[in-house]
C-alpha positions as CSV (number, residue, x, y, z in Angstrom):
1,M,-26.5,-7.0,-9.1
2,N,-25.1,-5.9,-12.5
3,T,-23.9,-2.3,-12.7
4,V,-23.2,-0.9,-16.1
5,F,-21.2,2.3,-16.6
6,R,-18.6,3.9,-18.9
7,L,-15.1,3.6,-17.5
8,N,-12.4,5.7,-19.3
9,G,-14.6,5.7,-22.4
10,K,-15.4,2.0,-22.5
11,R,-18.7,0.5,-21.5
12,V,-18.3,-2.0,-18.6
13,T,-20.6,-4.4,-16.8
14,L,-19.8,-5.5,-13.3
15,H,-21.6,-8.1,-11.2
16,T,-20.9,-7.2,-7.6
17,D,-22.4,-6.0,-4.4
18,P,-23.8,-2.6,-5.1
19,L,-22.6,-1.3,-1.8
20,R,-18.9,-1.9,-2.6
21,R,-16.9,1.3,-2.7
22,L,-16.1,2.5,-6.2
23,L,-12.5,2.9,-5.1
24,D,-12.2,-0.8,-4.4
25,V,-13.9,-1.8,-7.7
26,L,-11.5,0.5,-9.7
27,R,-8.4,-0.9,-7.9
28,D,-9.4,-4.5,-7.5
29,D,-11.6,-5.3,-10.4
30,F,-10.2,-3.1,-13.0
31,Q,-6.5,-2.8,-11.8
32,L,-6.6,1.0,-11.9
33,H,-4.1,1.9,-9.2
34,G,-3.9,5.6,-9.9
35,V,-6.8,6.0,-7.5
36,K,-5.3,5.8,-4.1
37,E,-6.8,5.2,-0.7
38,G,-5.7,7.9,1.7
39,C,-8.2,8.5,4.4
40,G,-11.1,6.3,3.3
41,E,-13.5,9.0,4.4
42,G,-13.7,11.4,1.5
43,E,-11.4,14.0,3.1
44,C,-8.1,13.8,1.3
45,G,-8.8,13.6,-2.5
46,A,-6.3,10.8,-3.2
47,C,-9.1,8.7,-4.7
48,A,-10.6,11.5,-6.8
49,V,-12.3,10.6,-10.1
50,L,-14.6,12.4,-12.4
51,V,-18.2,11.1,-12.4
52,D,-20.2,12.6,-15.3
53,G,-17.6,15.4,-15.3
54,S,-17.9,16.2,-11.6
55,L,-15.0,15.6,-9.1
56,Q,-15.9,12.9,-6.7
57,N,-14.1,10.9,-4.0
58,S,-14.4,7.3,-5.0
59,C,-13.9,6.0,-1.4
60,I,-17.3,7.2,-0.4
61,I,-19.3,6.2,-3.5
62,P,-21.2,2.8,-3.5
63,V,-20.6,1.3,-7.0
64,G,-24.4,0.7,-7.4
65,T,-24.9,4.5,-7.5
66,V,-22.8,4.9,-10.7
67,Q,-25.2,2.9,-12.9
68,G,-25.1,4.6,-16.3
69,A,-22.5,7.1,-15.3
70,D,-19.3,8.1,-17.2
71,I,-16.3,7.6,-14.9
72,L,-12.9,9.0,-15.8
73,T,-9.8,8.0,-13.8
74,I,-6.3,9.3,-14.0
75,E,-5.5,6.3,-16.3
76,G,-8.1,7.4,-18.8
77,Y,-7.3,11.1,-18.5
78,R,-3.6,10.3,-19.0
79,E,-4.4,9.5,-22.7
80,T,-5.6,13.0,-23.5
81,E,-3.8,16.1,-24.7
82,R,-5.2,18.1,-21.8
83,Y,-3.4,15.7,-19.4
84,Q,-0.1,16.3,-21.2
85,V,-0.5,20.1,-20.7
86,L,-1.2,19.6,-17.0
87,A,1.6,17.1,-16.5
88,E,4.2,19.4,-18.1
89,A,3.0,22.4,-16.1
90,F,3.2,20.4,-12.9
91,A,6.7,19.3,-13.7
92,D,7.8,22.8,-14.7
93,E,6.5,24.2,-11.4
94,G,7.8,21.4,-9.2
95,S,4.2,20.6,-8.2
96,V,5.0,16.9,-7.6
97,Q,7.2,15.2,-5.0
98,C,6.2,11.7,-3.8
99,G,3.3,11.5,-6.2
100,F,0.7,9.8,-3.9
101,C,-1.6,12.8,-4.0
102,T,-0.8,13.8,-7.6
103,P,-3.6,11.9,-9.4
104,G,-6.2,13.5,-7.2
105,F,-4.8,17.0,-7.7
106,V,-4.6,16.5,-11.5
107,M,-8.3,15.3,-11.5
108,A,-9.3,18.3,-9.4
109,A,-7.4,20.6,-11.8
110,E,-9.2,19.1,-14.8
111,A,-12.6,19.5,-13.1
112,L,-11.8,23.1,-12.5
113,L,-10.4,23.9,-15.9
114,R,-13.4,22.3,-17.6
115,K,-15.6,24.8,-15.9
116,N,-13.3,27.7,-15.7
117,P,-10.4,27.7,-18.2
118,A,-8.8,30.9,-16.7
119,P,-9.2,30.6,-13.0
120,R,-7.7,33.1,-10.5
121,E,-5.6,31.9,-7.6
122,K,-8.4,32.1,-5.2
123,E,-10.6,29.9,-7.4
124,I,-7.8,27.4,-7.8
125,R,-7.3,27.2,-4.1
126,A,-11.0,26.6,-3.6
127,A,-11.1,23.9,-6.3
128,I,-8.2,21.9,-4.7
129,S,-9.3,22.5,-1.1
130,G,-10.6,18.8,-0.9
131,N,-7.1,17.5,-1.7
132,L,-4.3,17.0,0.8
133,C,-0.5,17.1,0.1
134,R,2.1,16.5,2.8
135,C,5.2,16.9,0.6
136,T,5.0,19.7,-2.0
137,G,2.9,22.4,-0.4
138,Y,0.0,24.0,-2.2
139,D,1.8,27.1,-3.7
140,M,3.6,25.0,-6.3
141,I,0.5,23.1,-7.2
142,V,-1.4,26.3,-7.6
143,K,1.4,27.6,-9.9
144,G,1.2,24.4,-11.9
145,I,-2.5,24.8,-12.5
146,E,-2.0,28.5,-13.4
147,R,0.7,27.5,-15.9
148,A,-1.5,24.8,-17.4
149,S,-4.4,27.3,-17.8
150,R,-2.1,29.6,-19.7
151,A,-0.4,26.8,-21.8
152,G,-3.7,25.1,-22.6
153,K,-5.6,28.1,-23.9
154,G,-8.2,26.7,-26.4
155,L,-8.0,23.1,-24.9
156,W,-10.2,23.8,-21.9
């Protein structure tokens, strides 16, 4: 089956089994390794991408269901000014250690800030509740998102 969608702003056509996981397609077919497999069950957020602007765990999405969708991975997001603001804020707040979970947290932060450019702490914690981190702890990640919200006024 052919599946056609936009990936990081470019139209792509893929001939594959429609039941393959989007995570595997992104990593294996498109060499986009920023999406990680953590749990493989949609629980940890390491594989998070934006599908039509909505945060989704790519490990539980059959690629056939993204027909016509707009998919943004960390690799595509990294090319934006908004990413630069988030990356700097995460660095300033020490929000990153090993980096495995970072792309998922960044994508969760982008999804939140698109909807709510000035979130309160409680809203940030709710927005990142689907992401797990074993190294940094959530307080520094929350502070990074708060800093990005302030620094990026007008971008979100």
